[in-house]
ZALOZA-771807 format. One record per residue: residue in three letters; x, y, z of N, C-alpha, C in turn. Coordinates in steps of 0.1 Angstrom, whole numbers, plus 5000, padded with zeros to 4 digits. Example, Ala and Ser with C-alpha at 12.3 -4.5 7.8 and 13.67 -1.06 7.14 Angstrom:
residues 2
ALA513249435078512349555078513249675078;SER512849785071513749895071512950005079;
This chain:
residues 467
UNK949305156005949305066017950705036022;UNK950805026034952104986041952404836037;UNK953604796038954004656034953104546042;UNK952904576055952104486063950704466058;UNK950004576054948704576048948704506035;UNK949704536027949904486013949904326014;UNK950804276023950904126025949504066029;UNK948904136038947504086043946504076032;UNK946504176023945604176012946004076002;UNK947204056000947603945991947203805996;UNK947203786009946703666015945203646014;UNK944503766014943103756012942803715997;UNK943603765988943403735973943703585972;UNK944703535978945103395977943903305983;UNK943403345994942303265999941003265990;UNK940803375984939703385974939903295962;UNK941103295957941503205946941403055949;UNK941903025962941802885967940402845968;UNK939502925972938102895974937402885960;UNK938102925950937502935936936303035937;UNK936203125945935203235946935503335936;UNK934703375926935003475917935303615925;UNK936303675921936603815926937503895917;UNK937504025918938504095911938804225919;UNK940004285917940304415923939904515913;UNK938904595917938304695908939204815907;UNK939804855918940604985918941504975930;UNK942705035928943705045939944804945938;UNK944804845929945904745927947204815924;UNK947104925917948305005913949005065925;UNK948205085936948705155948949205065959;UNK949204935956949704845967951104885970;UNK951404915983952704955987952905095988;UNK951905175984951905315985951305365998;UNK952105446005951705486019950505576019;UNK950205636008949005726007947805656005;UNK947805526001946605445999946005396012;UNK944605416013944005376026943105256025;UNK942605236013941705116011941805065997;UNK941204955994941204895981939804835979;UNK939404855966938004815962938004675955;UNK937204585958937204455952935704425949;UNK935504345939934104285936934204135939;UNK933204085945933203945949931803885947;UNK931703755946930303695946929903695961;UNK928503695963928003705976928603605986;UNK928803475982929303375991930703395995;UNK931503485988932803505990933103596002;UNK932103666007932303756018932803686030;UNK932303566033932903486044934303456042;UNK934703436030936203406027937003526031;UNK936503646028937203766030937303786046;UNK936203756053936303766067937303676073;UNK937303556069938203446074939703486072;UNK939903536059941303566056941803686063;UNK940903786066941203906073941603876087;UNK940903776092941103746107942303656110;UNK943103636100944303556103945503646105;UNK946603576110947903646110947903776119;UNK947103776130947203896139946304006135;UNK945503996126944504106122943204076129;UNK942504186133941204176140940204266133;UNK939104216129938104296122937504396133;UNK937404526131936804616140935604676134;UNK935404676122934204726115933804636103;UNK932504616102931904566089930704656087;UNK930804746077929704836075929004806062;UNK927704766064926904736052926304866047;UNK927104946039926605086036925705096025;UNK925504986018924504976007924204826004;UNK923104795999922804655995923904615985;UNK924604515989925704465980927104535983;UNK927104625993928304705996928704676011;UNK929904626012930504596026931904646028;UNK932004726038933304796041934004726053;UNK935004646052935704586062936904676067;UNK937004686080938204756086938804656096;UNK940104626094940804546104942004616108;UNK942404586121943604636127944604526131;UNK945804566131946904466135947004466150;UNK947504356155947704346170949004406174;UNK949804466165951104516168950804646177;UNK951604656188951604776197952504876193;UNK953404856183954304956179953605056171;UNK952705026163952005116153950605066151;UNK949605166150948205126148948005116132;UNK948005006127947804976113946404936110;UNK945805006100944304976097944304936081;UNK943704816079943504766066942004776062;UNK941704846051940304866047940104806034;UNK939004716034938604646021937204686018;UNK937004746007935604776002935204665992;UNK934404575997933904465989932504475985;UNK932204465972930904485967930404365958;UNK929204335959928704225951927904285939;UNK927604415940927004495930927204635933;UNK927104725924927404875926926004935926;UNK925504975937924305045939924405175947;UNK923505265944923505395952922105445952;UNK921605475965920305525967919205445959;UNK919205325960918205235954918405205940;UNK919405255933919605225919920805135917;UNK920605035908921604945905922304995892;UNK923605025894924405085882925204975875;UNK925704885883926604775877926304645885;UNK925804535879925604415885926804325886;UNK926604205891927804115893928404075880;UNK927604055870928104015856929004145851;UNK928504265853929304375848930604375855;UNK930704355868931904365876932904255874;UNK932404135872933304025873933503965858;UNK933004025848933303965835934704015829;UNK935403935823936703975816937803995826;UNK937703935838938803955847940103875842;UNK941303935847942503875842943503885854;UNK944603815853945503795864946803895862;UNK947103965873948204055872949004035886;UNK950303985884951103965896950403895907;UNK949603785904949003705913947703745918;UNK947203855913945903915917945003915905;UNK943603885908942603895897942204035896;UNK942404085884942204225882941004255872;UNK940204355875939104385867939504415852;UNK938704385842939004425829939104575828;UNK939904625819940104765818938804835816;UNK937904785808936504845806935804855818;UNK935804745826935104745839935604855849;UNK936904855849937604965858937205105854;UNK937205125841936905255835935405295839;UNK934505195836933105225839932805235854;UNK933405155862933305165877933705295882;UNK934905345878935505465882934605585878;UNK934105575865933305675860932005705868;UNK931305595870930105595878930405645892;UNK931305595899931705625913932005765914;UNK932805815905933305965907932206065903;UNK931306025893930206115891929206125902;UNK928906005908928006005920928606075932;UNK929906065934930606135945930806285942;UNK930806325929931006455926932406505927;UNK933406415927934806455930935606365921;UNK936606425914937606375905939006415910;UNK939506335920940906375924941906355913;UNK943006435914943906445902944406305898;UNK944806225907945306095903944306005897;UNK943006025899942005945892941706015879;UNK941806135878941706205864942706145855;UNK944006135860945106085852944705945847;UNK944205855858943905725855942805705844;UNK941705785846940605775836941105825823;UNK941905915821942505965808943305845802;UNK944205775811945005665805944105545802;UNK943105515810942305405806941505435792;UNK941005565792940305595779941205585767;UNK942405625768943405605757943705465754;UNK943805375764944105235761942805165755;UNK941705205760940405145755939905195741;UNK940405315738940005375725938505375723;UNK938005315712936505315709935705255720;UNK936305155727935505095738935205185749;UNK936005285752935705385761934505465757;UNK934505495745933305575740932005495741;UNK932105355738930905275739930405265754;UNK931405255763931105245777930405375782;UNK931005485778930405615782929005625777;UNK928705585765927405595759926405495767;UNK926905385769926105285777925705345790;UNK926605415797926305465810925605585811;UNK925805675800925405815801924405855789;UNK924205765780923405795768924205845757;UNK923705855746924405885733925106025734;UNK924206115737924706255735925806295746;UNK925406275759926206305770927406205771;UNK927206085767928305995767929406035758;UNK929106085746930106135736930806255742;UNK930006355748930606465754931606425765;UNK931206335774932006295784933406235779;UNK933206155768934406085762935306195758;UNK934806305751935706405746936306485758;UNK935606505769936106575780937306505787;UNK937106375788938106295794939406285785;UNK939206265772940306265763941106395763;UNK940406505764941006645764941306695777;UNK941206605788941506645802940706775805;UNK939406795801938706905803937806885816;UNK938506885827937806855839937006965845;UNK937207085841936307195845934907165839;UNK934907115826933607095820932906975827;UNK933706875831933006765839932506815852;UNK933206895859932706945872931507035870;UNK931507115859930307205856929107135852;UNK929207015848928006935843927706815852;UNK928106825864927806705873926306675875;UNK925506785875924106765876923506685865;UNK923906725853923506655841924006515840;UNK925206495844925806355844925106265853;UNK924706315865924106235875922606195870;UNK922006285864920606255859920706155848;UNK921706165839921906075828922205935833;UNK923105925844923405805849922105735855;UNK921205805861920105745867919105695856;UNK919005775845918105735834918605605828;UNK919905605825920405485818920405365827;UNK920605385841920505265849919105205849;UNK918105305849916705255850916405175837;UNK917005215825916805145813917505005813;UNK918605005818919404875818918804775828;UNK918304815839917804725849916304765852;UNK915404755844914004805846913304715857;UNK912604795866912004735877912804695889;UNK914104725888915004695899914704755913;UNK914304885912914004955924912804905932;UNK911804845924910704785932911104675941;UNK912004585936912504485945913504515954;UNK914104635953915204685962914704735975;UNK913604805976913304875989913004786001;UNK912404665999912204586012913504556018;UNK914504506010915804476015916504606021;UNK916304716014916904836018916304896031;UNK915004886033914504916046915004826057;UNK915204706055915704616065917204656069;UNK918004686058919304736060919404856068;UNK918504956065918505086072918105066086;UNK917204986089916704956103917904886110;UNK918604796104919804736110920904846114;UNK921104936104922005046107921705126119;UNK920305156120919805236131919905166144;UNK919505036143919504956156920904926161;UNK921804896152923204866156924104956149;UNK924205076154925105176148926505136148;UNK927205176137928605146135929505246139;UNK929005376142929805476148930105446162;UNK930905546169931305516183931305646190;UNK930705646201930705766210931605746222;UNK932605826224933605806234933605946243;UNK933505926256933606046265935006036272;UNK935706146272937006156279936806236291;UNK937106186303937106246316938406256323;UNK938606356331939806366339940106516343;UNK940906536352941206676356941806756345;UNK941706896346942406976336943906946336;UNK944506936326946006896325946206756322;UNK945206666322945406526320945606496306;UNK945406576296945706556283944506516274;UNK943306556278942106526270942106576256;UNK942406706256942306776242943306716232;UNK944506686237945606636229945206496224;UNK944706416233944206286229943206276219;UNK942206376221941106376211941606406197;UNK942606496196943106526182943906406177;UNK944606336185945406226180944406106175;UNK943306086183942405986180941606016166;UNK941306136165940706186152941506146141;UNK942806166142943706146131944005996129;UNK944305926139944805796138943705696135;UNK942405726138941305636136940405676124;UNK940805776117939905826107939505726096;UNK940405626093940105536083938905436087;UNK938705426100937605336105936305406105;UNK936205536103935005616104934805706093;UNK933505746091933205836080933805976083;UNK933406026094933906156099934006156114;UNK934606266120934606276134934006406139;UNK933506406151932906526156933206536172;UNK933506656177933906676190932806766197;UNK932306726209931506806217932106826231;UNK931806946236932406986249931306966259;UNK931406866268930606826279929206786275;UNK928506856266927106806262926906836247;UNK925706786242925506806227925306966225;UNK924807026235924607186234923607226223;UNK922407176224921407226215920907366218;UNK921307416229920807556233921907656229;UNK923107606224924207696221924807776233;UNK924907706244925407776256926807756258;UNK927607666252928907646255929807766251;UNK930607816260931407936258932807886253;UNK933407966245934807936240935807976251;UNK936907906250938007936259938007846271;UNK939007856280939207776291939007866304;UNK938307806314938107886326939307866335;UNK940007986338941207976345941007946360;UNK939807966365939407936379938207846380;UNK938307716376937107626376936407606389;UNK937107636400936507616413936307746420;UNK936407856412936307986419934908056420;UNK933908006412932608066412931808016424;UNK930908096430930008046440929007946436;UNK928507866446927607756442926207826439;UNK925507756430924107796426923207776438;UNK922107836439921007816448920407676444;UNK919607616453919007496451918107496439;UNK917207606438916307616427917107636414;UNK918107716413918907736401919607606397;UNK920107526408920707396404919707306398;UNK918507306403917507216397917207256383;UNK917007386380916807426366918007386357;UNK919207406362920407366355920407216351;UNK920107136361920006996358918906956349;UNK917807026350916706996340917107036326;UNK917807146324918207196311919207096306;UNK920207046314921106946309920406816305;UNK919406776313918706646309918106666295;UNK917406776293916806796280917806806269;UNK919006876272920106886262920606756259;UNK920806666268921406536265920406446258;UNK919206446262918206356256917806406242;UNK917606526240917206586227918506596218;UNK919606626224920806636216921306506211;UNK921206396220921606266215920706216203;UNK919406246205918506206194918706286180;UNK919006406182919106496170920606516164;UNK921506506174922906536169923906416170;UNK923706336180924706226182924206096175;UNK923106056178922605926172922705926156;UNK922306036150922406036135923906016130;UNK924806076138926206056134926705916137;UNK926205856147926605716150926005626139;UNK924805656135924305566124925005586111;UNK925605706109926305736097927705686098;UNK928105626109929505576111930505686114;UNK930105776123931105886127931705846140;UNK932905896143933505896156933106016164;UNK932306006175931906116182932606116196;UNK933406236198934206246210933706356219;UNK933606326232933106426241934306466251;UNK934606586251935606646261934706676274;UNK934806576283933906576295932506526291;UNK931806486301930406436298929606456311;UNK928306436311927406456323928106406335;UNK928606286335929106216346930306286353;UNK930806386346931806476352931206546364;UNK930006576364929306636375929406556387;UNK929406416386929506336397930906336404;UNK931906366395933306356400933706496405;UNK933206606399933706736402932506836403;UNK931606816412930406906413930707056415;UNK931907076422932307216425932507296412;UNK933107236402933307306389932007356383;UNK930907266386929707306379928707376389;UNK929307416401928607506411927307436416;UNK927507296420926407216423926707146437;UNK927307216446927607156459926207116466;UNK926406986472925306946481924206876474;UNK924206856461923206796453923606666447;UNK924406586453925006476447923906366445;UNK922906346454921806246451921106286439;UNK920706416438919906456426920706446413;UNK922106476414922906466402922906316398;UNK923106226407923206086404921806036399;UNK920706086405919406036400919306076385;UNK919606196381919406246368920406166358;UNK921506126363922506046355921805916350;UNK920805866357920105746352919405766339;UNK919105886336918205916324919105966312;UNK920405986315921306046305921805936295;UNK921605946282922205846272923705846274;UNK924205716277925605706279926405686266;UNK927605726265928405696253928805546253;UNK929405506242929805356242931005336252;UNK931805436253933005416261933305546270;UNK933805526282934405636289935905606290;UNK936705706287938205696289938505796300;UNK939005756311939405836322940905856323;UNK941405976321942805996321943206036335;UNK944305976340944805996353946406016353;UNK946806106361948206126362948606186375;UNK949806166380950206226394950006376393;UNK949706436405949506576406950606666401;UNK951906616403953106696399953106706384;UNK952606606377952706606362951506696358;UNK950306676363949306776359949606916362;UNK950106946373950407086377951607146368;UNK952307056362953407096352952707136339;UNK951507096336950807126324949807246327;UNK949007236338948007346341948007356356;UNK947807486360947907516374946607576379;UNK945507536374944207596378943807546392;UNK944307426396943807376409944907336418;UNK944807356431945907316440946107166441;UNK947307136446947706996446946706906455;UNK946206966466945306876475944006856468;UNK943506946460942206936453942406836441;UNK943606836435943906736424944006606429;UNK944606586441944706456447943306396450;UNK942406476456941106426458940306396446;UNK940506486436939806456423940206326416;UNK941506296417942006166411941406046418;UNK941206056431940605946437939105926433;UNK938306046432937006036428936805986414;UNK937706036405937605986391937805826390;UNK938805786398939005636398937805556404;UNK937305616414936005546420934905556409;UNK934805666402933705676392934005576381;UNK935205546377935505446367934905306371;UNK935005276384934505146389933005146388;UNK932305256390930805256390930305256376;UNK931005306366930505316353930605176346;UNK929705136338929805006331930804996321;UNK931205116314932005106302933105206304;UNK934005186314935005296317936405216317;UNK937405286313938805246314939605356319;UNK940505336329941405436333942705416326;UNK943305526321944505526313945505616320;UNK946705566323947805646329948205756319;UNK947905876321948305986313949606046317;UNK950305986325951706046328952706006318;UNK952405906309953305866299953305966287;UNK954105956277954106046267952806046258;UNK952606156251951306166243951106046234;UNK952206006227952005886218951605766225;UNK952205746237951805626245950405636250;UNK949905746254948505756257947605736246;UNK947905786235947105766223947105616219;UNK948205556220948305406216947405326226;UNK947405356239946605296249945205316246;UNK944805436243943405466241942905406227;UNK943705406218943305346205943205196205;UNK944005136214943904986216942604956223;UNK942205036233940905026240939805026229;UNK939805136221938705156211938705036202;UNK939805006196939804896187939404756193;UNK939804726205939304606212937904616214;UNK937304736217935904736219935204716205;UNK935604776195935104756182935204606177;UNK936204546180936404406177935404316184;UNK935304336197934304266205932904286200;UNK932704416196931304446191931004376179;UNK932004376170931904306157931604156160;UNK932304096168932103946171930603926176;UNK930104016184928804006190927704016179;UNK928104086168927204116157927304036145;UNK928303956143928703896130927603806125;UNK926703756134925603666129924703756121;UNK924703876121923803966113924203956098;UNK925503906095925903896081926303756078;UNK926803676087927303536084926503436092;UNK926003336085925303226091926203126098;UNK927303106092928203006097928903056110;UNK929302976120929903016131931303066129;UNK931803146138933203196136934203086140;UNK935303096135936403006139936703006154;UNK937102906159937302896173938303016179;UNK939303036170940303136174939803286173;UNK938603296167938003426165937003456177;UNK936603356184935603376194936103456206;UNK935303526213935703616224934703596235;UNK935203616247934203616258933503756260;UNK933803846252933303976252934204076260;UNK935304026267936104126274937004196265;UNK937204326268938204406261939604366265;UNK940504426257941904396260942204246260;UNK941704186250941904036250943404006246;UNK944104106240945504086238946304146250;UNK947604136249948404186260948004326262;UNK947704376275947304516276948404616273;UNK948104736268949004836266949604896279;UNK950804946278951205026290950305136294;UNK949905156306949105256310947605226311;UNK947205106307945805076307945504996321;UNK944705036329944504986342943304896344;UNK942304906335941104826337940504796324;UNK939604696324939004646312937504656313;UNK936604636303935204646304934604556294;UNK933304546293932704446284931704526275;UNK931604456263930604506254929204456258;UNK928304546258926904506263926204446251;
């Protein structure tokens, strides 16, 4: 973590200690101050989640995501209000360790034997060893630094490491796992992941009999909540060729990856028919218009593509907390019908747009014609001038659109776009926080729902509201 995130986490730890809420750092405390570290794992009592929220929301940090990824598992993502750099602080707070309906470690397992290290409550060595062992087996990945850590913990725990392995995996496989870790035989571990997972499940069922029966009512409620209120984000980028959409998409995928599980990029539509062609059209306005009947068929296919594609390709990603980016979207047909060979059908195009599932945000990139022509020369200056006006009018008619000045440098455009995204996510979090917390938010956390509640970034020309 960078120093700013490290200080913020220490304030969270201090708030937890002041509240006398039991907590411990399960993993990641050794990496505080390490630039490669992206998140930190803590165990807390259920009532302490509100303390984490309150502490995260102080000193210029804004919560942009709270993902209830499992019963007892909550992933907080907060961003700083600094405009100089987009800092993201990630806290994985669990009240128990579950996976796919199975309880592997309960609160007593996680919070017993905690001790203090440099002002932080740290999990007992045996707890850290067991937690890492279960987590890595379930994930099926043992990164090199965690292999080293497991070997070091096993050496420090000595016979206790063997007892923990047997408790989690059973007598036979627990002894084998203990020997593999001691001998750094990670190929044997990777080759036996199937056996290890099955053993974990068997032992968990024996330690917590009947747990799954009481688990599913709450799990179904959680899953419905994730579907109803997805934590992913769909963003459509519009603008003339040369406005910088492709470059911005790549920057956003990199800079915002800590806030999302994965990212996906679609060009214009979900494309369930596999019709998108590779490459760039050097003459976007050069093809003749379609006939009226062909245009109607084209719009009908687009409507099916968007509705079916959203249901089968986009919505599942949003539920899984993915960042979905569209390079152009259906509404681009309203701004530039000539590109899509649809002259004279503006009313029909607009009528169909009412049935198209909209993304969460539209980002419309705008720059003077001279700058755009310096990047791409597909369209003449007069056409670009007219297009810029149409895109700006379109931004006013769309409910969730922001115009960004794309004439500034790439880093500035990315900073402006990421501020818009983070402010949207923060406003969305505030609108939903009652799903997790009964007590009202502090007065300084409340928002009227408007984006860009902080000082606007250079290049951002309009704001929008979370619906």
